C-alpha angles and dihedrals in degrees: 000000000000112000104239097213140020100243137351114234134208089231145333118233129212120213096205102279103065130086139162129214102225095196088226114141108192117230140164095260097055137061128213125211120186127183114197147136134211111238098190126044094199099059115138103252088329100223109203108172146344147047133289094170095109101051133223114000094024105062128127115175146142111206145135114278099222133030090273142349092018128132123273113273117206117196128185135163113338105012094219108085096358100075119104131192123212134177115283115229142131096257124117111264135182119223120196124190119191089345106147095024114275095009135108113199134190111198087342091305117124115249098168136002140196096024095183090170095056098139136213108245131211100201131071128249121243126217118226086009141036125253113258094024108092095188140036092070113177130243095235145151115226115205103169145337125200136178121201132194105234098211094066104003090245115167107241101171128025115180117188129180112247147161108240122216089273087059090246119143112237142127124277120203108215100198098058094023097235137139120234109202140189115284095183130066130289122014138289114251114242117235124211119302115260106258128125123212090255090048090051091051091048090049092052092047092047092048092053091049094044090051089067096042130080112260121229113247109240093219142016099245145327120260127205094241146335124234125204134214117212119298099030124139138181110197105214092189090225118130104201120235100210094213092061111016119129131168131189117191134167110209150141102240102202107165137048095256139090120301093189143338149073129268105213103162089224097045115020122185116165145118122225138141136113127302093271102036130057118217123177137175128215128177132350102331105335122120132195123207135203136158137212134177110212115221087212120028089207093054121110116234129198110236120195121185110187105186102295099353127086126205127186116198088342096308119115109236103170146356140196120224092210120112110208133184103173126114115229120244092219128058125242115267129200121225089018141013132257115236100174139029089256084077093220113161111263127187088004117184143188107260141151116226124196099178140334133205125188128194120193128173090002095303134105099243102168130031105174126190123177115249145161114241122220090277088053091248114150113242141135126266116211111213090198101056097021091232136129118237118205136196110273095184130086094250129090131256118212123201123227125219116327121245115220114171124226130186096250148345118232125206123200096198104284103068128079143157124232103216094192088223116129120230112260141146085240089074127101108195123187122185128179107200142161127216114235125189107307148150132207128005116340126197122221110171143348146044130287117183125163096272106028134039133193112159150112136206143140146251131193091274105034151017109227142189126200142188094172096312118062118240105194121195103211110227135126108260108213127198111245095028124117123222132191111215126187128184107190108178103303095340118098121198130192115198090341096309121114103245105170142357116210125219120256104261131139114275100181125223117274134138112278119226129212116220087016148036118257106239141109114285093032117245113208139181144205120241146122111248118203098177144341129200125185125191123190117197087347092304118118106239101163129030105174122195122179113246146153132218130230090277094054096255113150123222144144114264117209109213092193096063095019088233135140117235107201129201107282092192132059133283121026135287116251120228142166115284120270118205117237134197095249146336116242142196117208133179091018116195096017106149088348091295108149117166115219133189113200106209091199098233142094126248119240128181088236090063118109115210130198125183148143121228140176121202108219104178132034103195099076126064123211147104131281094199106029132167124234118249092011126115095174108047129067130153094212117016129177123195117218096255128172107273091222091061089066092207129119132180141204136047094172125021137186105172114234093012112087091178088065095044135074124207119204124185115213112216094196135029129260095031129187119216125191110192144166128201101206108199092179094060096023091234136133118216120195121187091341098313128104102235103171142010134191097040096126092045089051090060094060108118093011100075115133106232088235094053102067112074093003118144114273114221137182125227098001145007102272091316096307109090134009150131134270117240151085126287115201099183142336127211125184125195135192103205104321094328117102112222103166122042108174127184130174117255144166108240123176090337094309129111107236145164110238120207105214092190096058103020092238129140122215120196138173111293097183137054125290133057132292118187135185131233126231117325112253111244120187113251090212130037 
């Protein structure tokens, strides 16, 4: 659950110019309980709470009797006869109106009873002031304010003092989940945070324990972006202060509606317009305009609105002359704007968002990245509050490509990344790489056209940097070793040691490549890259991490722009294997394409087999674990039954020998079966239950000569006949000793089964397609 505020406070304190409209309208069916203390005995009339907006007979106030230093004067209903005077001091007191019904209490002591004339009001009560008196605000500490329904004592309002995420002291109402902020001038003073000594000790103890424990990941994985349909909204919970608000958002703005904002008539802050013109509002009625013509309508642009000025990809496109100081009554929304406190999406558009940062009151208060939660629902994770923010509109959010990190990407001489960063002495480039098996000169980073050069690479005897003249750093470059290289301006470092300083010659301005040099013809290299950071004028502009998507495609992911940089060359990047939920065959038999994984071993009746399998289609018969050269024996066999029958049979089959077969009817489709053929105990277990014994013994004397020591395959018989479904794992035992432990993985862009026992990968050796399920991400890290 998203924490609704930064810190809870013991109290907030007014200094004589602040007040809050509570929104509470007193009535006969509700009771009000306020806990507060005066902090200054010389306040002019010291108004603490209430409303005087309805005149004599309908007044409810707590105030000082005289201009200063007088006693507290409590008024309710008709002022004549219903006013009470209590001692004025700086202690904490509790004031109760109509709670219990018909009573007014001061520190639980009765001041008045049987108030038959207690009226229903039509105006709201102010805190640290009284409605209809725009002066004489009190210097007061507010500890709590609650409203109860008298019929069942249900808590209707629960105001607590807090610091919001802009570090501003205010009140937060827990029932409706809303901030109540200062409407006067200046700021409330924050009291101490709410934390007892025992709570502090528990927090310290918990922190020390948690530091040694794995932490639960807040989401399944990052995604590159999230795209909306119409009527989507992300409530950021940030109420913009117009004298300090700033938003940075990378997005494809594809419709003529709002990308973000709120439309409070008194304090507008939003960005709308068509796909080729930027239109933003700032302040009461002012509007700023700017225009841009995208070179590519599918390209993402970075929009920055800093108060009343708009920038697009770093270029100022419009400004508003207005100077505003108000705080909006509605929070900022993404994919739309809020125009009322009902927070219903207004002017909602179809947009794609890559990231969003919001500053308010001089603080970074939101740092959103798009993610999938553990139910695979698209949402935004805020790195500031640690919370997940979901769509509150009726539309649908769609996630872009998934981001699953790997240790490295490996090129074999035909892959490269175009960083889009121009060569310059203002760059600081850091690359962590490993040398694989190689020969000859290898290129790591840079550009190298005919006239200008800015590059570095390695040979067997040196790592070198060049700006036209080579500056080799003589060292033996060994396969399997990692090196940290840095080119900072003209200074070149190897493993943190200054190795060479280049001369000051022109190097031109061309896009720099990673894994290659940008030139014609292209010059590439072989290496494993673990990370790459690029600063320009001391600003981090690229922070590359190796990753793969849900389809096993390798790329570099830039965490600065939250953007995928795909291979711009040919072939595929290699990478360490990532475990997946299952491996799957689909569209079996289409154009005689039957994927096959040769497990590289022979079947024996003494072999125990354990696996988990899901049947995904009913119209094709075949076997998921068949034997070569055998027409009678399959470990899992599926007849081609009518899909509407929703029945399936066979976990173990020896044709013509029922004693050595087991039939299993599936009540629902698709159906997942987890089974073990236990040769040691001659038993078959299905979904945790022993369903048959004696099957292996029954085969004695009936064994087809081709069955024993035939090749054991997965998915089909040597690419000719098989079954459609998902395999989650496969374990093979000889006696009680496991000797094959196979799990599905993505490896170098290929769906494989990985044998953990022998560190061997098995992939499809025939035609057709094998895919993987969702990549397994650790729930704790």
